[in-house]
GUFI-247095 format. One line per 5 residues: number of its first residue (from 1); their letters; for each residue x, y, z of C-alpha. Coordinates in steps of 0.1 Angstrom, whole numbers. Last residue first. Layout:
// GUFI-247095
NUM	a	X:Y:Z ~ ...
//
This chain:
// GUFI-247095
315	fnfrv	-35:18:-35 ~ -49:-16:-23 ~ -80:-29:-44 ~ -111:-49:-35 ~ -132:-70:-52
310	gldai	-162:-89:-45 ~ -190:-115:-27 ~ -212:-113:2 ~ -229:-137:23 ~ -252:-138:54
305	tngaa	-282:-162:69 ~ -300:-151:99 ~ -295:-172:128 ~ -294:-139:151 ~ -258:-143:162
300	nsgam	-249:-146:124 ~ -248:-172:95 ~ -227:-181:70 ~ -211:-172:32 ~ -181:-158:19
295	gslsv	-165:-139:-7 ~ -132:-122:-14 ~ -113:-113:-48 ~ -77:-93:-44 ~ -67:-69:-62
290	gggls	-29:-54:-46 ~ -11:-56:-85 ~ -21:-94:-81 ~ -51:-112:-87 ~ -54:-130:-51
285	htfgl	-79:-151:-40 ~ -96:-144:-9 ~ -121:-173:4 ~ -153:-179:28 ~ -166:-197:58
280	gystd	-186:-177:81 ~ -201:-186:118 ~ -223:-173:141 ~ -237:-197:173 ~ -269:-184:181
275	naddg	-276:-159:203 ~ -310:-155:227 ~ -284:-158:257 ~ -267:-131:251 ~ -227:-138:245
270	gtsvs	-218:-170:238 ~ -208:-183:204 ~ -180:-175:177 ~ -171:-193:146 ~ -147:-180:117
265	avvnt	-131:-194:83 ~ -106:-180:55 ~ -96:-204:27 ~ -64:-187:10 ~ -58:-181:-27
260	aagvp	-24:-172:-43 ~ -3:-197:-44 ~ -23:-225:-30 ~ -43:-234:-4 ~ -34:-213:20
255	istsa	-56:-214:55 ~ -66:-186:74 ~ -82:-191:110 ~ -107:-181:131 ~ -116:-189:171
250	gfvtd	-141:-177:195 ~ -154:-183:227 ~ -179:-155:244 ~ -191:-156:284 ~ -224:-153:289
245	ddgdf	-254:-128:293 ~ -240:-96:280 ~ -237:-64:292 ~ -211:-70:315 ~ -187:-82:287
240	dsilf	-168:-112:288 ~ -142:-123:262 ~ -124:-151:247 ~ -106:-153:217 ~ -84:-183:197
235	svdai	-64:-173:165 ~ -49:-194:134 ~ -29:-191:108 ~ -30:-223:90 ~ 2:-242:74
230	gltgs	14:-261:102 ~ -5:-249:134 ~ 5:-208:131 ~ 0:-186:162 ~ -27:-168:177
225	ltavw	-40:-164:216 ~ -62:-140:225 ~ -77:-127:260 ~ -108:-105:266 ~ -121:-84:293
220	wdnev	-147:-57:299 ~ -166:-40:327 ~ -197:-23:317 ~ -206:14:337 ~ -237:30:339
215	tsgag	-234:64:346 ~ -249:79:311 ~ -242:103:287 ~ -224:82:260 ~ -224:42:278
210	efqgv	-196:39:302 ~ -166:11:292 ~ -144:-2:317 ~ -113:-26:306 ~ -92:-50:309
205	vaglt	-72:-62:276 ~ -52:-99:272 ~ -27:-112:249 ~ -7:-142:236 ~ 10:-143:203
200	wasft	24:-172:192 ~ 52:-186:163 ~ 81:-185:192 ~ 73:-163:221 ~ 50:-130:217
195	ysagi	38:-113:246 ~ 7:-92:252 ~ -4:-62:273 ~ -37:-43:282 ~ -51:-17:298
190	efsdg	-86:2:289 ~ -106:28:299 ~ -140:45:285 ~ -158:72:292 ~ -186:76:267
185	fatag	-190:87:231 ~ -215:96:203 ~ -227:129:227 ~ -258:132:240 ~ -268:157:265
180	aggln	-269:153:307 ~ -250:183:309 ~ -227:188:336 ~ -199:201:317 ~ -182:176:321
175	dthdd	-204:151:313 ~ -210:161:276 ~ -168:154:269 ~ -173:117:277 ~ -136:110:278
170	tysam	-117:85:266 ~ -85:70:279 ~ -62:40:262 ~ -37:20:277 ~ -5:-4:261
165	vkfdg	17:-28:270 ~ 43:-50:247 ~ 63:-78:253 ~ 86:-96:227 ~ 115:-69:228
160	meylv	104:-41:246 ~ 73:-26:232 ~ 53:8:249 ~ 19:16:237 ~ -2:47:250
155	nignn	-35:55:240 ~ -54:89:244 ~ -90:100:236 ~ -111:126:216 ~ -136:103:211
150	gagts	-139:107:167 ~ -151:136:145 ~ -169:114:121 ~ -166:92:91 ~ -136:70:99
145	sfapl	-140:72:135 ~ -110:55:156 ~ -126:26:178 ~ -139:26:213 ~ -154:-6:211
140	svgsn	-190:-14:214 ~ -195:-45:232 ~ -227:-75:222 ~ -202:-104:223 ~ -213:-125:195
135	ayqgt	-190:-117:166 ~ -158:-121:182 ~ -145:-146:159 ~ -157:-131:132 ~ -186:-121:112
130	qgvlg	-200:-98:83 ~ -160:-93:78 ~ -162:-68:46 ~ -154:-90:21 ~ -157:-122:31
125	peygf	-143:-142:58 ~ -127:-124:87 ~ -92:-136:106 ~ -87:-125:143 ~ -104:-97:149
120	ynvvn	-93:-95:187 ~ -60:-102:178 ~ -45:-86:212 ~ -19:-65:218 ~ -18:-43:189
115	aadtv	-54:-48:177 ~ -58:-9:182 ~ -96:-23:189 ~ -90:-35:220 ~ -66:-10:228
110	gsing	-91:22:223 ~ -86:35:187 ~ -81:73:187 ~ -94:104:171 ~ -75:129:192
105	vrvrl	-41:122:210 ~ -15:92:201 ~ 15:81:222 ~ 41:55:210 ~ 74:47:230
100	ggtnv	94:21:219 ~ 121:44:208 ~ 103:74:200 ~ 70:85:193 ~ 46:111:186
95	qfrag	9:108:173 ~ -17:128:162 ~ -55:116:151 ~ -75:145:132 ~ -114:138:126
90	sfvgq	-124:118:98 ~ -133:134:65 ~ -166:128:45 ~ -172:110:13 ~ -207:110:-4
85	nasnn	-232:81:-3 ~ -247:57:-25 ~ -283:44:-22 ~ -286:3:-14 ~ -310:15:16
80	anena	-282:10:42 ~ -262:36:25 ~ -229:29:5 ~ -195:38:21 ~ -174:67:13
75	evrir	-140:77:32 ~ -116:105:39 ~ -93:99:68 ~ -70:122:89 ~ -36:110:104
70	aafrv	-9:128:120 ~ 29:126:130 ~ 51:136:153 ~ 88:116:152 ~ 113:121:182
65	ggdte	147:117:165 ~ 168:143:185 ~ 170:162:156 ~ 135:161:151 ~ 112:143:129
60	tssdi	82:150:107 ~ 45:134:93 ~ 19:137:72 ~ -7:109:67 ~ -38:108:43
55	nlryr	-57:77:45 ~ -81:72:17 ~ -109:47:22 ~ -135:45:-7 ~ -163:16:2
50	seirt	-190:-4:-17 ~ -214:-27:-10 ~ -244:-33:-34 ~ -274:-47:-16 ~ -294:-79:-9
45	eeqtg	-315:-79:20 ~ -329:-45:20 ~ -336:-27:51 ~ -369:-25:70 ~ -371:-65:77
40	ggrde	-356:-68:114 ~ -330:-44:103 ~ -315:-73:77 ~ -342:-101:75 ~ -314:-123:56
35	eylig	-280:-103:51 ~ -263:-102:15 ~ -239:-81:0 ~ -227:-78:-37 ~ -195:-63:-42
30	frgyg	-170:-28:-37 ~ -137:-22:-28 ~ -113:4:-26 ~ -85:3:-5 ~ -58:34:11
25	gftte	-30:50:5 ~ -16:88:4 ~ 19:100:22 ~ 31:134:36 ~ 66:141:42
20	aavvg	87:160:64 ~ 123:166:63 ~ 144:188:88 ~ 181:195:80 ~ 206:205:105
15	atgvl	207:227:134 ~ 229:256:115 ~ 203:276:109 ~ 168:258:95 ~ 182:242:65
10	attai	146:227:46 ~ 135:192:29 ~ 96:189:22 ~ 85:154:7 ~ 53:148:-8
5	llkkm	48:107:-12 ~ 19:93:-33 ~ 15:60:-21 ~ 20:28:-12 ~ 0:0:1
//
């Protein structure tokens, strides 16, 4: 995934050369998406799926080797009623890193969604990730907002060899003013760590999430184990959220079946008492040049059939 590069270089006094760059990269995808009884029958079961995502990354580095960076995103997706939608800008995310330390502020992801210490999403079958090893959990994770301002939080990652530790915090800014008005994000805190040994990585995260404009606090924890078994890449998940009735168990895998094709499968069980076991079986076939064809079929936690088929191209 690379990228138009715009670089500037300046000589500032006798301090040396200062270099800055802006890069552009992302992906596009389109295809057919199916979900039985979507939205309780209020939305199109079959629709054209499309997404255009462009990341704009700017960075510079001090004479002492401290790197500063920022990202905004432009994204357009189709609407649930099968109509097209226009692209919008995201809120900004800022970053500083030196050595093994990285700090991000602004439109950030929480520890779980960032996937630096836990492999929460595992291997998602199909074009868009309609299901995965996490699918039966009812948790709503703090995440980078591709089409909105974001949650204006902070996350900190420290890496030392095979060990990583990470923490994040987001603030329900409406509550700071003593008001009960709605805001898109509530307070959240997460902390996690991971250790890599041989071909395996074990990670765990604990956290607490408060609903937007709410005083209800829900505890959360998740652990994942990811590695290889023979030729297969595999991931295993166990998670628990106060808002769910039961613990969630999940697993996923990606298995090469040729030089350019992988079979991808996932399963998730538990969560709400009314949940069925969700699962999916799909494939991804590389067409070269950053282009791939993907598809899947399966069933979601509501017991409804899901499927998709389409193309993704990276740029």
